[in-house]
C-alpha positions in Angstrom: 29.9 -12.1 4.6 29.5 -13.5 1.3 25.9 -15.1 2.8 25.1 -11.3 4.3 26.6 -10.3 0.6 24.2 -13.0 -0.7 21.3 -11.7 1.2 21.9 -8.1 0.3 21.4 -9.0 -3.5 18.4 -10.8 -2.9 16.9 -8.3 -1.0 18.1 -5.8 -3.9 16.4 -7.7 -6.4 13.0 -8.5 -4.4 12.9 -4.6 -4.5 14.3 -3.0 -7.2 12.2 -6.1 -9.7 8.8 -5.0 -9.2 10.3 -1.0 -9.1 11.0 -1.5 -13.0 8.3 -3.3 -14.1 5.5 -1.0 -12.8 7.1 1.3 -16.0 4.1 0.4 -18.7 4.3 1.8 -22.4 1.4 4.4 -23.2 0.1 1.6 -25.3 -0.3 -0.6 -22.9 -2.1 0.9 -20.7 -4.3 2.7 -23.2 -5.2 -1.5 -24.0 -5.4 -2.0 -20.0 -8.0 0.2 -19.5 -9.9 -0.8 -22.6 -10.2 -3.9 -21.7 -11.4 -2.6 -18.1 -13.6 0.2 -18.7 -14.9 -1.2 -22.1 -17.9 1.2 -23.3 -16.6 3.9 -21.5 -13.2 3.6 -22.7 -14.2 4.3 -26.1 -16.1 7.6 -25.3 -13.5 8.8 -24.1 -10.7 7.9 -25.9 -13.3 9.5 -29.2 -13.0 12.8 -26.9 -9.5 12.5 -26.8 -9.3 12.4 -30.3 -11.8 15.7 -30.6 -9.9 17.6 -28.7 -6.8 16.8 -30.8 -4.8 14.2 -29.5 -3.5 11.8 -32.3 -3.8 8.6 -30.9 -2.6 6.7 -34.6 0.8 7.4 -34.8 1.8 8.1 -31.2 5.1 6.1 -29.9 5.3 4.6 -27.0 6.6 7.0 -24.5 6.2 10.0 -26.9 5.1 13.0 -24.4 2.2 13.0 -26.7 1.0 9.8 -25.6 1.4 9.9 -21.9 -0.3 13.2 -22.2 -3.2 11.1 -24.1 -3.1 8.4 -21.5 -4.0 10.4 -18.9 -7.0 12.5 -20.3 -8.6 9.0 -21.2 -7.5 8.4 -17.4 -8.7 11.7 -16.1 -12.5 10.9 -18.4 -12.8 7.4 -17.3 -12.8 8.6 -13.8 -15.1 11.3 -14.5 -12.6 14.6 -14.0 -12.1 15.3 -17.7 -15.9 15.4 -20.1 
């Protein structure tokens, strides 16, 4: 019985661990995109700013920050211009 509970606990932790780790802050996502896409990210960030996204005062889980990240990601992928 104890062995079963120990195995069940290990399985739960191994499944739940990556799910919790995947939640990143908006700032972390932007830093990751900036490192990966460089100049394209910078151009898309300028487009986002020109369209009214406030990138300086955004909080990590703020809905405006998430919207800005989504816009920039779409722009980098060629879906926004």
